[in-house]
N, C-alpha and C positions, 0 to 999 in steps of 0.2 A: 462417418461418425466423428463429431467434433468433441474434444475434451472441453468441459465447461470450466474455464478459468476466470470468466467474468464475474460469476457469483462470488467466489472467494475474494476476488480483487475489490468488489464493491463492498463486502463485508469488512475488508481491511480498511478502506477508506472511511467507512462510517465508524468503525472502532477508534480509529486515529482521531477523528473529529470529536467523538465523545470524550476521549482522554483529554484533548485540548480544552473542551468546553469545561470539563470538571476541574481541570488545573486552574482555569481562569476564575472559576468560582472559589476555589481553595485559596488562592493568593489574595483574595479580598480580605481574608482573616488570618492568613499565615504568610507574612511577608518580612522575612528576615534573612540573614546570611545563609542560614541552613536551607531555607526553601529555595534560594537562588542557586545554591550548590546543587541541590536536588534537581532543579529544572535544568541547569547546564549539563549535568551528568547523565541524566535519564530521559528527560522530555525533549530537549532541544534536538537530539539526534534522530528522533523518531520521524519527523516530517521529511527531511531529506532521504532518509532510508526508505520510507514508504514511496516517495516519488521514484526512487531508483528501482524499487521492487515492481511497481506498477508498470514502469517503462519496460522492464524485462519481461513481464507477463504479456504485455502487448506485442512485444517483438516475438516472443514464443508463439503467440497465437498466429502472427503472420507467417512464421516458419511452418507451423502446422497446416495452416490453410494452403500455402504454396504446395507442401508435400501431398496433401490430399488432392489438390488440382492436378498435379503431376501424375499422380497414381491413376486418377480418372482418365487423364488423356492417353496414358499408355494402355489402359484397358479398352479404350474405344476402338 
């Protein structure tokens, strides 16, 4: 039995994309020093953090797959 981490990872990717899309729409009408500070403080860190999180999820999936395969091999 495999833990489903793909679905939440996909949701995370989509949510991040939606935030980025909404922000691009927002800065069309709100483009001043406050909006730039907001972007730098809150939005700019999201994409790199999401990439690190997704990489960790994929690594965890590989570890789980290896453990499952090892367990099956021992039981055979």
